[in-house]
DRENGU-30013 format. One record per residue: x, y, z of N, C-alpha, C in turn; residue in three letters. Coordinates in steps of 0.1 Angstrom, whole numbers, plus 5000, padded with zeros to 4 digits. Example, Ala and Ser with C-alpha at 12.3 -4.5 7.8 and 13.67 -1.06 7.14 Angstrom:
2
513249435078512349555078513249675078ALA 512849785071513749895071512950005079SER 
END
This chain:
159
690908403695691708453706693208413704UNK 694008493709695508473708695808343716UNK 696708263711697108133718697708163731UNK 698508273732699108303745698008343756UNK 697008423751695908453760695208333765UNK 695008233756694308113760695108033770UNK 696408033768697307963778697208033792UNK 697308163792697208233804695908213812UNK 694908203804693608173810693508033816UNK 694107933809694007793813695107753823UNK 696307803821697407753829698007873836UNK 697407913847697708033854699108023861UNK 699607903863700807893871702007863862UNK 701907883849703007863840704007983841UNK 705307943840706308053839706308113825UNK 706908233824707008293811707808203801UNK 708808133807709608043798708807933793UNK 707907873802707007763797706007813787UNK 705507933789704507993780705208013766UNK 706408073767707108103754707407973746UNK 707707863753708007743746706707683740UNK 705607703747704307653741703807723729UNK 704107853729703607933718704607963707UNK 705907923710706907933700707408073698UNK 707408153709707908293708709108303718UNK 709908403716711008433726710308483739UNK 710908443751710408483764710208633765UNK 711108713760711008853760709708903754UNK 709408843742708208883735706908843743UNK 707008733749705908683757705608783769UNK 706708823776706608923787706109053782UNK 706609093770706109223764704609223761UNK 704209113755702709103752701909103765UNK 702309023775701609013787701509153794UNK 702609223794702709363800701709453792UNK 701709443779700809533771699309503774UNK 699009373775697609333778697209373792UNK 698109373802697809423815697609573815UNK 698409643807698309783806697009833799UNK 696609763788695509813781694109753786UNK 694209663797693009613803692509483797UNK 693209423788692809293782692909193793UNK 693909193801694109113813693709203825UNK 692709163832692209243843692809193857UNK 693209063857693709013870694008863869UNK 694608813880694908673881694308623894UNK 693808493894693308443906693408293906UNK 693408233918693308093920691908053921UNK 691507933916690207883918690307793931UNK 689507833941689607763954688507673957UNK 688707563963687707463966687107513980UNK 686007583980685507653992685107554003UNK 684707433999684307334009685507294018UNK 686707304013687807274022688207394031UNK 687907514026688307634033687207674043UNK 686007674039684807704048683607624044UNK 683407514050682307434046680907494048UNK 680807604055679607674058679307784048UNK 680307814039680107924029678907894020UNK 678108004019676907994011677108083998UNK 676808033987676808103974675408113969UNK 675008233965673708253959673808333946UNK 672908293937672808373925671408443926UNK 671408573924670208653926669808713912UNK 668608683908668108743896667408873900UNK 667808983894667309113898666709183887UNK 665409233889664809313879664909453884UNK 665309543875665509683879664909773869UNK 664609903873664210003864665410083859UNK 665710083846666910143842666810303844UNK 667910363847667910503848667910573835UNK 667310693835667210773823668510793815UNK 669510843821670810873815671810753816UNK 671610673827672710573829672310433826UNK 671010413822670610273819670810183830UNK 671410073828671609973838673009993845UNK 673910063838675310073842675510123857UNK 674810233860675010293873674410203884UNK 673310143882672710053891673609933893UNK 674109873882675009753883676209793890UNK 676809903888678009953895677809973910UNK 676610023913676310043927676209903934UNK 675509813928675409673934676709603935UNK 677609623925678909563924679809603936UNK 679609723941680409783952680209713965UNK 679109643967678809573980679909463982UNK 680409463994681409363998681009213995UNK 679709193997679209053996679109003981UNK 679109103972678909073958680209033951UNK 680208913945681408863938681308893923UNK 680108893917680008923903678608983900UNK 678609063889677309123885677309113869UNK 676209063863676109043849674809113844UNK 674809183833673609223826673209103818UNK 671909073819671408953812670208983803UNK 670008893794668808903785667808813792UNK 666508833788665508743793664608803803UNK 664208723813663108763823663608853834UNK 664908873835665408963846666609043840UNK 667109143847668109233841669509203846UNK 669709183859671009163864671109023871UNK 672208953870672508833877673608873887UNK 673308863900674208903910674708773918UNK 676008753919676508643927677008693940UNK 676508623951676808673964677308553973UNK 678208583982678708483991678508534005UNK 678208444014678008474028678308354037UNK 678408364050678708254059677508184064UNK 676308224059675108154063673908194054UNK 672908114054671708154046671108284051UNK 671208304064670708424071671508554066UNK 672808534065673608644061673308684046UNK 673108594038672708624024671308684024UNK 670408634031669008684032669008824037UNK 669908854047670008994053670509084042UNK 671509044034672009124024670909164014UNK 670109064010669009094000668009184006UNK 667609164019666609244025667009384029UNK 668309394033668709534038669509614029UNK 670109554019671009624010670409623996UNK 670309503990669909493976668509543973UNK 667509483980666109523977665709663981UNK 666609733989666209863993666709973983UNK 667409933972667810023962666510063954UNK 666310193952665110243946664810173932UNK 665810153924665610103911665309953911UNK 665509883922665309733922663809703923UNK 663309633914661909603913661609463921UNK 662509363918662309233924663609153924UNK 663709063933664808973934664308823936UNK 665008733929664808593931666108533934UNK 666208473946667508423951667508273950UNK 668608213944668808073943670108043949UNK 670207933957671407893964672107783958UNK 673407793957674307683951674307563961UNK 674007453956674007333964675307253962UNK 675907253950677107183948677807243936UNK 679107233935679907283924680607163917UNK 680407153904681007043897682207103888UNK 682007223883683107283875683007433876UNK 684107503878684107643879685407703872UNK 685107803863686207863856687007753848UNK 686407653843687007553835687707443843UNK 687607443856688207353865687207263871UNK 687407133870686507033876686707023891UNK 685707013899685807003914685806853917UNK 685306763909685306623912686106543902UNK 686606433906687406353896686406303886UNK 686906283874686106223863685706083867UNK 684406053867683905923870683805843857UNK 684105713857684005633845682605573846UNK 681805603836680505543836680505433826UNK 680205313832680205193824678705143822UNK 678405093811677105043809676904913817UNK 675804893823675504763830675304663819UNK 675704543822675504433813674004393813UNK 673504353802672204313801672104163802UNK 671304123812671203973814669903923808UNK 669903813802668603753796667603723806UNK 
END
């Protein structure tokens, strides 16, 4: 991966001048590369990683393993696209293994997430089954740690 892309992914708040200094390119060239990546779809967007416990301590995040029947001409793509359009859905991934799609959903309560699964997700004809798992705690997200690094020291061994 290009060093500039790596920096953009890891240091989202760096200025073009700071990025240019780190990769050893003129600022104009950095801006041109970023503009091209945004135009061709290499860079899809920018976002902040938020600590949801501080914003809404009642926020519930669930990952849902979904088994689907692929469509004849569309495979998994049309079904995944339909699921991705729901407001509650944050991410959808095609997976290998025992299920087909991994769907990440957020809601303001367990009931809200359960209602989404019962009334929206599981009612789609192609959906065979859903297995919902709820996030209990977040330690690291998008490369950012939620908790300070703890120093683990060995206990002394007494005779």
